[in-house]
VMD Tcl script that draws the C-alpha trace (Angstrom):
set ca {
  {45.23 109.24 108.89}
  {45.61 111.99 111.30}
  {44.81 109.78 114.25}
  {47.53 107.51 113.26}
  {50.03 110.39 112.70}
  {49.07 111.68 116.34}
  {49.46 108.26 117.92}
  {52.93 107.64 116.23}
  {54.21 111.28 117.00}
  {53.18 110.80 120.75}
  {54.95 107.45 120.82}
  {58.17 108.55 118.97}
  {58.44 111.88 121.04}
  {57.75 109.97 124.35}
  {60.45 107.55 123.65}
  {62.92 110.14 122.48}
  {62.24 112.33 125.66}
  {63.49 109.30 127.81}
  {66.37 108.60 125.39}
  {70.13 109.91 126.14}
  {70.44 110.22 122.49}
  {68.62 113.55 122.29}
  {69.07 117.16 123.52}
  {66.36 119.35 124.82}
  {67.11 122.98 123.93}
  {64.76 126.08 124.00}
  {61.55 124.01 123.72}
  {62.75 121.78 121.13}
  {63.69 117.97 121.21}
  {66.81 117.73 118.94}
  {67.39 114.26 117.61}
  {69.42 112.86 114.74}
  {67.56 112.07 111.53}
  {68.87 108.70 111.64}
  {67.31 107.91 114.99}
  {63.95 109.38 114.08}
  {63.85 107.49 110.89}
  {64.70 104.30 112.52}
  {61.76 104.82 115.03}
  {59.37 105.79 112.09}
  {60.13 102.85 110.00}
  {58.76 100.50 112.71}
  {55.23 101.30 111.31}
  {55.18 101.12 107.62}
  {51.69 102.35 106.96}
  {53.39 105.28 105.16}
  {57.03 106.09 104.23}
  {59.10 107.81 106.77}
  {59.64 110.79 104.51}
  {55.86 111.26 104.05}
  {55.35 111.15 107.80}
  {58.11 113.86 108.27}
  {56.66 115.85 105.45}
  {53.33 115.64 107.31}
  {54.89 116.55 110.76}
  {56.48 119.63 109.09}
  {53.31 120.68 107.38}
  {51.45 120.48 110.63}
  {54.04 122.47 112.44}
  {55.13 119.54 114.72}
  {58.91 120.01 113.60}
  {60.92 122.93 112.72}
  {62.82 122.48 109.42}
  {64.72 124.67 107.09}
  {62.85 125.48 103.91}
  {62.51 122.66 101.51}
  {64.18 120.22 104.10}
  {62.97 117.97 106.81}
  {65.75 118.85 109.08}
  {67.05 122.11 110.74}
  {70.71 123.44 110.98}
  {71.31 123.61 114.65}
  {74.53 124.42 116.90}
  {75.50 121.80 119.46}
  {78.43 122.36 121.68}
  {79.79 124.88 119.12}
  {79.41 122.77 116.16}
  {76.80 123.06 113.29}
  {74.89 120.11 112.28}
  {71.48 119.08 110.84}
  {68.79 117.44 113.00}
  {65.07 116.86 113.55}
  {63.81 119.59 115.72}
  {60.51 118.44 117.39}
  {58.44 120.95 119.09}
  {57.79 119.74 122.68}
  {54.86 122.06 123.03}
  {53.05 120.26 120.29}
  {53.61 116.87 122.12}
  {52.32 118.22 125.35}
  {49.29 119.79 123.63}
  {48.63 116.50 121.81}
  {48.93 114.53 125.07}
  {46.55 116.72 126.86}
  {44.09 116.56 123.94}
  {44.32 112.88 123.56}
  {43.60 112.36 127.31}
  {40.48 114.32 127.22}
  {38.95 112.06 124.70}
}
mol new
graphics top color blue
foreach p $ca { graphics top sphere $p radius 0.5 }
foreach p [lrange $ca 0 end-1] q [lrange $ca 1 end] { graphics top cylinder $p $q radius 0.2 }
display resetview
């Protein structure tokens, strides 16, 4: 299961890094939950919510307590978004390339 989570995390974050629909700020990739959900729904081995719960539990995303999103300020406006830790992505890429 963890291998599948890692593979999907790498694929989703890699796609998002190239997307114009996200913001990169202070080491985090900030994306709408709708966009991330759409990408995670493509592989239905587990529910999107359970995947995000696992990501949060593993420390791959930053989220408010009891939530899967984080309140963020973008251009002076507060909203909620998925905050993905770029350092985790970089570490997983390096780790998987060593295998």
